[in-house]
N, C-alpha and C positions, 0 to 999 in steps of 0.2 A: 504494500500500499504505499509507495512513495509519494509524497507530496498530496496527499489527499487529506480531506477533513474528518474522514472516518475515525482516525486516531482520536480526535477530541470528543467523541461520543462517551467512550468510556471516562475521560477526563472529566467531563461535565457531571457525569454520575458521582464520581469520586468528590467533586466539589459540593454538590449539594449532600452528599453524606458526611463529608468531613468538615464543612463550614469553615471556621477561620484557621482550622489545622491544615487546610489544603489550599495551595495558591494555584488557581487555574493558569495565570500567567507564567509562572515557573514550569509548570507541566508542559505547556504549549512551547516555551523556550527548548525544554528539554527534547521534545518531539522534533522540533526544527534541527536542533542539533545532531540527534542521530541520523537524520538524513542528509548532512553536509556531505559526508563522504560519497553518498549516491549521487548527488548533484554533481560532485567533480567527476565521478566516474562517466555519468551520462554525458557531460560536457566534452570528455575526451573520447567518448564512444566505446568505452570498455564494453566487452561482453559480460563480464562479471559486475554487479552494481552493488551487492551488499558483501562487504568484506569484514575487516576487523572490528569496525563499529557496530556490527551485527552480531557480536558473540558477548558472552556475559562479562569477559574481560574488558573488552571495548566499551561495552555500556556502562559497566562501572566507571570507568575513566571519563566517559561522556557526563555521567551522573554527577560526579565531583566536580566538574565544570559547570554542569547544570545549576549547581549549589552556588559555588563562589562566584561565578559571573553572572549566572541568571538572577540572583537575587537582587543586587544593586541595579542591573539593567531594568528588571521588571519593576522595581520600585520607582525608578527614574520615569519609564513609560506611564505608570499608574498617576505620577504627579502631573505629567504632561496631560494626561487624560482628564485629570480634575480640574486643571486650567483652562481647557478647551470647553467644559461643561459652563455653560452661563449660570448666573446666580439664580434665576428663575427655575432652572432644573437641577440645581445643586442636590435638592432632597431626593430627586428620584435616581440621579446618574453618579453622584459622587460614591468613589470607591476608596476604602482604606488603602492608602499607599505603603503603608509599613507591612512588610511580609516578615513573619517571625522565622529564626534560623530552623526552628522545628518544623513549621510549615514548608520551608525551602527544601529541607533534606526529605521530607516524606514526599512531597510533589515531584521533586526531581527523580527520586528514586521510582516512584511509581511511574513517572513518565517514560524512563529509558526501558525499565523491564516490561511495562505493559506494550511498548512499542516493540521491542524485541520478541516478547510472546506472540503478538498478532502477526508479525511478519515472518515468524518461524513456522505459523500454520498455513502461511500462502505462498511462500516463495521457497522453491526447491534449493536454490544455491545460498540460503540462509544455513549456516552451521554454528549454531548458538555455543557449542561446547569445545570448539576450537581454541587453542591448538592441542587440547588433550584428545578430542574425539570429533569426527566428522558427522556422527550421528545427528539427526534431526527427528526426534519422537514425535514431535508436533504436526510434522508436515501432513496436511490433508487430514487432519482429525476430523475437521468438518469442512464443507465446500466453501469456496471464496464467496458464494452467493450468500451462504449462511453467515459467513464472518461478517459480511457487509451488513447483513440485517441485523446482527447482534450489536453491531457499533451504533447503527441507526436507533435500534431500540433503547439503548442505554443512553443516547443522547435525547430521545423522545421522552424517556423516563425522567431525566433530569430536567427538562423543560416543563413537564406536567407538574413535578414534585416542587420545582420553583415557584410554579404559579400558585399551587397550593398554599405554600408557605407564605406567599405575598399577600393571599387573601387572608389568611388566617391572622398574620399581624396586623393587617387592616381592620379586622373585625375585633381582634383582642390586643390592642395596644398595649405595650408596657407601661405601668403607671409611674 
């Protein structure tokens, strides 16, 4: 699933379940970081697109980068977002720009490993256990279509749950 929004469906579900302990922006940053190698390989015309970055060792290193680089970059982007939101819409669209280290760690970790998990199911040239093994026990455990539907379904769950929470908070405001 290179460069597709499908990876974000599970991330949205983790966000609604994890609340302030999960940063959707750090998750997204980590998703993009996972596919930088794929982008470089595509631009060079390589036949193999998923290499070291799509192994558990590579994903771990990318996850560490997602934590250390992603946290400040995402906080900066959230501050820019808040500046772009007009005062009349501040109450609806303001986002807390501070991301805790715990949220960054959780989000980047889930980001890289969920990305590897999903790509391991779909792509025959993903070997997540290299250099120790070229085995990929997840390959085709479900069809690509079912995988897409799962990701879309998780995104849909997140959208519906977010709506339910918004209505609940409007009906039952904190006093």
